N, C-alpha and C positions, 0 to 999 in steps of 0.2 A: 425454473429448472428443477426437476425432481430426481432424486437419487434412487437407483434400483438396488435393492438388497436381495441377496439370495439368488433364487432362480431368475432367469431373464423372462419377463412377460412377453407374450406374443404381441406384435404391433397392433393387432386389432383390438387389444384391450386398452389402448392408450386413448386419452382424451386430447384432441387437437383443437387449437384455436382457429381463428379465421385468417391466419397469415399463410397465404399461398404464394409460393415463389417458384418461378420457372427456372430450371437449371439446364442450360444447353450443353450438349456434347459431353455428357458424363458417362452414359452407359455405353459399353462396347462389348462385343463378343469376346469371351475369354477362353474359348476352346483352344486357342493357340498355346495356352500355358501347359497343356498336356504333352506338347512336343518335346519339352526339355526333360532333364533327369530329375528336376526338383519336384517335390510333391506339391501339386497345385493348391492343396488345402493348407499349406504352410508357407505362403509367400505373399509379400507385398511388392507390387510392381509400380514403377513410376510411369505415369501416363500424362504427357503434356496436353492431350486433348480433353482430359478431365478437368473441368473448372472447379470441382469440389472433390475432396477425397471421398472415396466410396469404400465402406467397410463391409468385408465379406465374412466368410465362415471362420477365418482365423482371428477374429476379434471378439472380445467380451464387451457386451453393452453395459456401460457404467451408469449413464444418466440420460434422461430424456429432456429435450428442450421444449416440449409441448408445441412443436412446429412440424409441419410436413410439407413436402414439395412434390411437384410433378416433374419427373425425370424423362427427358426426351432422348431417344436413341440417336446414334450418329447418322441414321438415315430416316427419311420421312416414310419409308416403306413399313416401318415398324410402329406399333402402337405405344404411346408414352405410358410410363409406369407411374401410377398415382399413389398418394398416401405413403410416400417414403419418409420415415421420420428423420429429423436432424438430431443427432445424438453425440455423446462423448463415448468413445470406445477405447479399448486397450488391447494390445497384442504383446506377446512376450518374445523378446529377442535375446539371444545368448551371444555374448562377446566372443568372437572366434579365437582370440589370443588368451584371454584370462579365464574364460568359462563362466564369467559372472552373468547371471540373468538380469535383464532390465525390462521394466514394463514401459512400453512406448504408448503414451497417451495421445489420442487424436481427438481434438475438440472440433465441433462444427462439421461432423462427418455425416454422410448419407448412409444410413444403416440398411444394408440388404440382408445381412446375416447369411443363413445357409443357402439363400438363392444364388449367391455367387461363391465360387470355390476359392477365390483369392481376393485381395483388396487392391484397389487402385489408388495410388498416392498422387495428389496434385502437387507438382514441384513448387509452383509459385505460392501455394498455401503454406508450404514449409518455409520458403524464403521470406514471406511476409512476417513470419514469427522469428526471424533473425538467424535461421539455420542456413548453412552454406551447402548448396546442392550442386554437385558436379556430376552430371549424369552422362557425360560424353565418355565412352569407353576409351581406355588408354591406347588401343590399337589405332584410333583415329586422332588422338591428341595425347602425346607423351607427357604433357604437363598436367593433365587431368588426374585427380586423385581417385576418380570414379567412386565417390562416396558421399555420404551425408554427414556433415560435421556440426556438432552442437557446441557453440562457443561457451555457453554457461557451464556445461558439464565437462567440456573438453573431451568429448567422446566422438570417435569416428565410426560410422556404420559403413563398412565396405559394401559395395554393390557388385553383384554378379550378373551375368547374362543368362537368360533363359530364352533361347532363340535369339531374338534381337531386342528383347525387353530387359531393361535394367531393373534390378530389385534386390530384395534380401529375404532370407527365410525367417519366418516367425510363426508362432502358433497361438491358439487361443489359450489364455491362462485361466486357471481356476481362481475363485475368489480368495482362497488362501494364498496363492502365489501373488495375486494382485496386491494384497495387504503386506506381503513379506518382502518383496524385492524393491529396489530403488526405482523411482519413476523419472521418465524423460518426456517432456511435453513436445511433441512434434509440431503441433499447430496451436494457434492462440485461442484463448477463450472468448475473444471479441467476436462479435457476429460477423460471419464471413458473407460478403455480398459480392459475388464474382461479376455481376452484371451492372454494378454501380458506375463504372467508368472512371473511378478515382485512380486506379492503378495506371490506366492509359494516360490520364492527365499528368500524373507524376512522371511517367516515362518521357512524355514530350518535354516537360520542364528540364529534366536531367539531360536529355539529348540536346536541348538548346544551349545549356550551359557548357556541355562538353564540346559542342561545335565551336562556340566562342573561344574557349580555351585552346582548342586545336588551331584556330585561325591566328590567335595571338602567338602561339608557339611557332607556327609556320612563318609569320612575319618576322619574329626575332631571328629565326634561322636564316631567312633570306637576307636580313640586314647584316648579320654576321658574315655571310658569304660575300656580300658586296664589299664590306670593310676589308676582308682578307684579300680580295682581289686588288683593292686599291693599295694596300700595304705592299703586296708583291710587285705591283707596277712601279711604285716609288723605289723599291729596292733595286729593281732591274735598271731603272733610269740612272740612279745615283751611282751604281756600281759601274755602269758603262761610261759615265762622264768623269767621275772622280776616282775610279779605281776600286778594287775589292777591299782595300784597307780602310776606306773612308766610311764613317758611320753616320753620314748626314741623314739618311732615311730613318735611322733609329731616333735621331734627335727630332726630326720632323713628326714622326708618329707619336713621340712622347708629349708633344705639345698639343695634340688634338684631343678635344673633349667631346665625346659622343654621348648623347642621352640614351639611357637604357630603354626608354619608351619611344625612341625614334623609329617608327615602323616604316618610314619612307626611305630613310637613309640619305637624305640630302643635307643633313646637318642643321636644318631649320625647323624640323618637326620635333615632337617630344617636349619634355619639360612641362607637361600639363599639370602636374601636381607639385606646386611650389614648396610644399612642406617636405616632400621627398627629394625634389630637385630644385634647390634654391637658385634663383637667378639674380646676379648682381646688376647694377645699373648700366654698366658698360655693355654687358651681354644683352640687356633688354633693348638698348639703343641699336645694337647690331641686328637683332632679330627684327626690329621695326623697319629695317631697310629692305626686307624681303618683299618681293612683288610678284604677282602672278602674270603681270603684263610683260610682253617681250620688248623691254627697253632697259636701258642701263639705270641702276639705282644710284649711281654716282652723280648727283646733281651739284651745281655750283655751291649751294648752301652746305652740302655735306663736305665738299672739298675745303671750304673756308674754315671748317672746324678742325681740320687735320693739322 
């Protein structure tokens, strides 16, 4: 990676290696940004269809990764754009409450420069760097902050709507401003490979764990509901037989031991972890009497031990 000092060199002056990478669904028509009130040359917009952040005219090119890519448009009717450099860029954002300028650094971006009036931010590229991106407008989700939050700096970048696109205003900084104001890294310096499939694999793993946890929680809820119904039934029976003042059902319930991991609710399941749920010898003999066959477990041998 080479660092650019002073004026920004034109992309044709860069030396590229043989690393060619196809980036799908990055380029899109940005004519719609002129529909809003914001200046299209001073805005970064979130684009969930962009698999890599695209740097436009509101960014300063900081370094060159000596790599270039072929960028395919959203439709096959358009010709792909070749020799787009992968670079580190910076844009200057001013905190709306404090007035403090910040330099937002974007690593592993596709640099279009003046060919695009604004920049397109890949939300998942920010999330992969630990940032919290809540891009749902509050009119659709009252719990959404509609912002980008940086946990390390504890700074929240509010998002606004330009038409239907969420984003924030920023402009291209000078080199003096780049060196003067504090920096916030929006994306990681690690090589960004949107087509690798690693993120999809991780998503499947997390989804599998979440499904298992949901199933366990559902099983516990059902077990609790069954136990509650049983307690209420005992209460109704004892009250009708012995009267309202008798607390037989309370004494009966107090003598029942139910395993927390009994997902079936029959009193015979659970206790799979003996370190957490120790089983004494009497209980072990009692559990041994359970049978899946439809016949009585009270044999002459069992009765002779009573």
